N, C-alpha and C positions, 0 to 999 in steps of 0.2 A: 342267294345263288340264283346266277346267271346261265342259265342252258344255251350256250351257242353255236356249238362244234360245226352240223352241216344243216342246209339250205332240210331236205325230209327230216332229220329228229328237229331240226327246230319246227318244221310243219308237225310231227307228233305233238309236241307240248304243246301247240298252239288249240289244241284240240279241247286240250283242257281248258271246263268249265272253273269258274272262279273258287268254288267249296273244293273242285279236285284239284286243283295251283295250290291250295291251302295244305289239304294234306297231303301231296306230293312232299311239297317242303318241308313239314315235319318228319314223313316219313325219309326223306333221302338224308335230313339231319341224326337219321336212325333211333326215331320217338317209338315208342311200341302203340298197338291200335288200342288198348285200356289210358296211354297218356295224353294221345290224341281228345282220346272221346272226351277226356275230361278236363282237358283244358278248353277246345271248343264247347261244350255242354251237349256233345249227341250221345247216343247210345252208341255204346261196340260195335252192334250189330250194323250199325248204317255205318260207320268208320269204317268196315269189313266189306260193307256191297262197293261205296265207293272207291277201296282201296283196290276191288275187284274191274272195278272201268277205268282205272284208270292203268293197268295190269293190262287192260283188252285194249284201249287207246294205243298206250305204247308198243304196244306188241310185245310183253315179254308173260312169259307163265310162272315165276315164280323171286322167290325175293332176292337170290341170288342174281338171275337174271337181269331185275329192277338196279340192286346197285352199281352191275355191272354200265345198265345206260349211264346211271348217274356220274361214275366216275369219267367213263368216257367222254363227257356231256359239260363236262366241268369247265367254267370257262377260268384259262389257267393265267395264275397272279402274275 
């Protein structure tokens, strides 16, 4: 999923590291923390911590705001 809506939002996405980007993509697909943890061979607590970091970097406070961000920045086909 490519996210390139505007410069400010693109800059927010560019602050994510490789693992954060990987988890961002999976979260944006609707995967749950436990599914992501199993897929990436991580502990659920590790995924939850990374999720919090992603939210902070994207300046969202909850999953509703996260999905609004995803939808607003999804490249139009």
